[in-house]
N, C-alpha and C positions, 0 to 999 in steps of 0.2 A: 563496533569496530569500523575502521576505514577499509575499503576493499584493497587488497594488495595489488601493486602494479602488475605482478605477473599473472593476475587473473585475466588480463586483457591481451596477452600475447604468449607465444611459446617461450619457455624458459627452463633452465635446469631445475629450479625450485619446483615448478609444476610437475616435471617428470618425476622428481624424487617423491613427491607427495601423492602421485597417482594411485599407488596400491591402496592407500587409505581411502581414496575416492571410490575405488572399485568396491571396497567393503561397504562404504556408505550407500552406494547405489544398490548393492545387493540386498541390504537391509530394507530399503524402500520397496524394492520389488517383492521381497518376501512378504512384507506387510500387505501389499496389494493383492497378491495371489492367495493369501490366507485370510483375507478379511471376510466378515459376515456383516455387511452394512445394514444399518437400521433404516427402515422405510418410514419416514415421517408422513403425517397426514398432509402437511403443506408440501408444495413443490419446492425443490432446492436448486438454486443457482449458485454454483461455486465460482468465485472469482479469485484466481491465484496466479502464481508464476512459477517458472522453472529455475529461477536464479535467486540467490541471496542478494539483498540490497534493494535500492529504490528503483522500481520499474514504473511507478505512477499508478499503482493498483488502487490506492484509497480514493483518489478522485474518480476513477472508473466505477468503483462501488457506489459512490455518492450519485453519480450520473444515472446508474441503473435504478437506484432507489427512487430518485426524483421522477424518473420516467414512469415507473410502476405506480407511484403514488398519484401522479397526474391522471392515471387511468382508473383511479379508485380502488387500487389493490391494497389490501392490508399487508404490508411488508415488514418483516422483522430481520434485522441484521444479526448474524451469529458470528462471534469472534472468539478466538482463543484468549485474547486479552494480553498479548505479548507486552511485557514490561510492567504489568500489574501483578500484585501479590494475591488477589482474590481468585480462587479456583472456580467459583460458581458452582452451578448455574445461578446467575443473578442478573436482574434487569438493571442496566446502567441508569443511574440517576445523577445528572450533572449538577444537581443542587447539593449533593452530599459526597459524591465520589470524586476522587482526584485521578490524575494519570498514574500515580503510584498505586492506586487501588485496582484500576481496570485496564490501564494501558492508554497511550495517547490517541491511537486511531479510534478505538471504541468511544472514547470520550468526545472526540471531535465529531464522529458520525452520529452521536446521540442528538445532535442539534437538528438532524435531518429526519431521523426515524428511530423507533424503539430499537435498542441494541441489547442483546444478551451476550454476556461473557461466560464462557464455559470451557474449561480444559477438556472435559469429556463432552464431545460434540453431540453424542446421542442424548445425553441429559439436557443439553442446551436446546436440541430440537424438540424434545418432549415439552419443555417449558414454552417454546414458541408455539407449539400446537395448543397448549393450554391458554395462551394469550390470544388465540384465534387467528394466527397468521395464515394468510393465503399462500404467500411465497416467502421462503427463507433465503436471504442473500448471505451466503457463506463467505465471509471476508477472509481470504487465505484458506488454507486447508486443502490445496490441490493434492498434496501428498498425504493427506489424512483420509483414510478409507472407512471411517466409522459410519458415514451417512451415505445413503444412495442418492446420487445426484441426477437431476433431470437435464441440466445443461452445465457444462464445464467450460469456463472461459479462461484462456491463458493470456495474461498481459505481458507484453515484451517491450523493453526499452529499445526503440527502433535504432537508436544511435549505437548502443553497446551490443545489442543482440545477445548472444550467449558467451561472449568473451572468448577465452581460449578453448572453449568446448569441453573442459574437464570438470569433474565432479568435486565438490567440497572435500577437503580443503585445497585441492590442487587447482581448482577453478571455481567459478561462481555457481555452477549447476547443482541442483538438488537431486537430479536424476538425469540420465542421458536424454538429450533434447528430442531425438526421434521417438523414444519410448513415451516421454511425457506428452508430446504433440499427438501421438496416436490416440490418446484419450480425450483430446480437445474437441469440442463442438464448434468453437470459434476462437480466433486469435485477435487481440486488439494490439496494434502497433502504436506505441505512444511516442510522439515526436517524429522527427525527420530521419529517414534511413530506410533501407530495404534489406534487413538481415535474412540470411537463409533460414528456411523453416523445413528442415530435413524430413521428407516423407509426408508432409502435410499438404492436403489439397482442399481443405474446407474453407469456409468464409473467413476473410481477413478484413477487419475493420480498422480504420485509422482515426486516431484522436490526438489532439494537441492540448497541452495544459496551458491555459491562459489565465492571467491575473483577473481577479474580480475586485472591483472597487479600488484600483490602484491609482486613480487620477490624483489624489492628494499627494502622492509621492513624486509625481512627475516634476523633474527639474530640481528636486531637493538634494541636498548633500546628506549622505547617510553612512552609518557604520552598520554593516549587515552581518548577522551570524545565523548559522543553521546547523542542526544535528540530525540530518536526514541521510538517506542512502547516497544521494549525489548532491551535496551542497552546491556544487558549481552550477547546477541547473537553476537553482534559486537565484544565485547571483546573476546569471545570464538573463533571467526573467526581469530582474530589477533593471538591468542595463537596457532592455527593450523599452522600458518605461522612461528612459533617459534620466534615471537616477544617477547622481554623481557619487559613486562608491569610493569613499576615501579609504575605508578599511573593510576587509572581509575576514571572517573568522569561521573556520569549519570545525565541527565537533563530530564525534562518532554518532552513528545512527541511534536514535532513541536515547541520546545522552541525557542524564539527569543533572541539570544545572545546579551548582552550589550558589549560595548567596554571594560568596567571594567572587565567583566567575562573573555573575551579573553585575556586581559592583564595579569590577574592572572594565566591563564592557560599557557601562554607563559613564565611567570616568573617561574612557577613550572617546566616546561620543561627545562629551562636554569639551574635551580638549580639542577635538576636531571641529567644534561648532556644528555638529551634525545631529540628525535624528538617529534613533536606534531602531532597527527593523529586523524582523525574523519571520519565519514561516508560521502558518496557522498551527501546524502540528507541534512545533517547538513551543509556541505560546501557551498551549494547554498544559504543557509539562512544567511551566514556571509556577512557582509559589505565588498565590494572589498578591502577597506583599511586594513581589519583585516585578509585577507586570506594569506598574505605573511608569509612564514615560517610554514604553516600548510599543511600536506599531507592528501589527500582524498583517501579512499579505496572504489572503486565501487565493487558491488557484482552483479552477474548474476544468473538467474535461470537455472539450469542444469536438464533437464528432464531425467527420467529413464523409458524406454529406450529413446534414444535421439529423436526418431521420434514419441513419444507419442502424441504430439500435432497435428500431420499432419492430421489424420483421423477426429479429432474433428473439425478442422478449414476447412477442405475440405467440410464438410457438410454445412457450411455457404456459402462457395464460390459457391456451386452448386445452391443455391437459388438466388445468386446475378445476 
């Protein structure tokens, strides 16, 4: 779904929906206070957010995984597999699995490290232990209390912050910001901006999402499409590469593209005399037969300073 406009500002719609948000928040808090989390042998780093929609979490997960791997750590990513139909626990195999099987983010991350998809996070952690993981990086799951976490990192879109400050469906929050931040060991602000972090006084890291290998797109005319949390961020990234965007098409987050939609996009690109480009996450959701003639632009998280992650991750390794 596209985020409603009223999520970003006070409105009558948000006020009317607030009672449902209170119930949603109360359910989350009840799960937290009544949880009996499983203690995995491996240490657990949870990377999540407090809001629905795109905060830049997946590139942060990838950056953490790459950092740990460079230090010789056997790291396994654990994901719910949103958008996929397999409940798991199962190790993602990009040779046989599709985004429809395991979800787009797990499939994309499997190019960087072993990924386990499991709706039941405890069972997923047990499989990670069997696989000999030193550290489990839990992709999302900040509001999942099935596992004991050694470090919890909250990723925040620095431009959007927490929107109107209300809980789903009245606003973008999954729980009250102050309550969620109280459990955080670190916050990563993605992009430019300085949102309020109510009650939080821990470490704050800054990261920007930058394109990787975008040089061939520079100066080209393009039709761009994206089905991510904030498609406009992708289009803005293309503009920084001086791509001539003749047409942009936004789809809902995790959208499953039909052959007809892809055919229409390719026809539009041909009509415009332009190339067709999308995000890496959208590209993995495309059927192999539809990928021909479509360029994917990956993005990576660039921390400021570049060694900002080192001390945080070192504290987990010392426990391992």
